[in-house]
N, C-alpha and C positions, 0 to 999 in steps of 0.2 A: 609425496607433494602434492597430486592431486586431492585427498583428504584435506589438506592442510587448507587449500583453494577453500574448497564445499566447507569447511569449518568455518572461514573467516567471511565468505561470501554470506553464510547464512547470519553472522553478527552483522555487514552492512545492511543486509536485506531488515532485518528487525529494526536497526538504528531510521533506515528511512523510513520504513513504516511506520515508526513511532513518531516521526518528524510529521508524516504526513497527518499523524492522528493528533498531534497537539496543532496544529493547524488546523484540523475539523472545530476542534474546541474551541481555537480562536475564534472561527466563524459563528458558531453556537452564540457565541458569548457577543456576538452584533459586531466584530471589528470588521472593519470596511476592505476585507480581502476576496469577498463576492465573485470577484472577476477574473480570478485564478482557478474557479470550482464552478460545478454541474451548470455547465453551458455561458457561463459568466453576465448573465442577463440582470446580478443585482448587485450593487458594488458592497451593500449590506445585508444580506438574509434575510428574506420576511421569516416568520414565528415557525411555518412548518418545513422549510426548507433548514431551519435553525436545530429542530429535533432531529431530521437526517442527518445532520451533521455530529451530532453526539451519537447515533446508532454507526456512523461510519468509522469515525475513532473509536469504538469499541471494536469493532469489526475489524479493523486494521490492527492494534493491538494483539487480539489473536490471531491472524494471521501469523505477525511477527512471532510468536508463543509458538505457533505450527514448525516453522522452520527453525528456531532454536531446539526444540524437542526433535525435530527430524533429523538433527544433524547431530545428539547429542553434546551440544554446547550445554542442555536445562538437564543434567542429570537427578535421575530418581522421580522425575515428574511423566513417568509412562501410561498415565490415564489412557490416553487418547492415540489410539491407531493413525497416523501421519499421511503413509503413503500416497491415500487417494486424495488427503487433502493438498498437500502439496499441488498435484496436478492440478484439483480444482483451482487453486489460489491463483499457481503458473498463469493457466489459459484465463481465468477473469482478467489476471495483469494485461495478457495478452490484447482481448478484447477492450479492455482499459485504456490501454496507452493509441487505440486505433481510434476511439470515441475523442481521447484528447487531442490527436492528430486532426482529426475533420472539425472540430470545436467551431464554433464562429467567434469566441472571443481568444484574440491575438493572446494575450496575457496567459492564459489557458494552454493555450498551443506552444507556446514557446517557452512556458518553464514547466506545466505538467506533464507535457509529452516527452521529455527528454528527462526528467525523474522515474516516471511510468515506465519507459520505455530500458533502461537501466535496469529498475528492479526486476523486470520480467525477463531480462536476460538472464540475470544472477539465479533468480528461480529458477529457470528453466537448466540452466547447468544443474543446478542441487537435484532438480527434479529426475534430470538423466544419470543423475551419477549413480 
């Protein structure tokens, strides 16, 4: 039963991270969602932050991949040791949740904090399993 929960949780984590990666790509393309990210200072991100959004998207996709590999959702791609990475990502998401919570942007606080927090909790369950 616990194994099923962990397996399903990793799929949910990967979907959430992929969704946020898509959001980051939209930001990088100039869509006016900047108030939901990076402190909410800009409606449309300036060029430097758009480049950062592309990097964020790639990192988020990698993070999802790590959890899918760690829980054996993806089989046959065991080129990466995931034990330490799962903890690093989980801790990062915990810190990210706190950063979202104290953001000056109401939109970031009310949308990204629950999303990040929920992802963090699932990652914590996976890391502890």
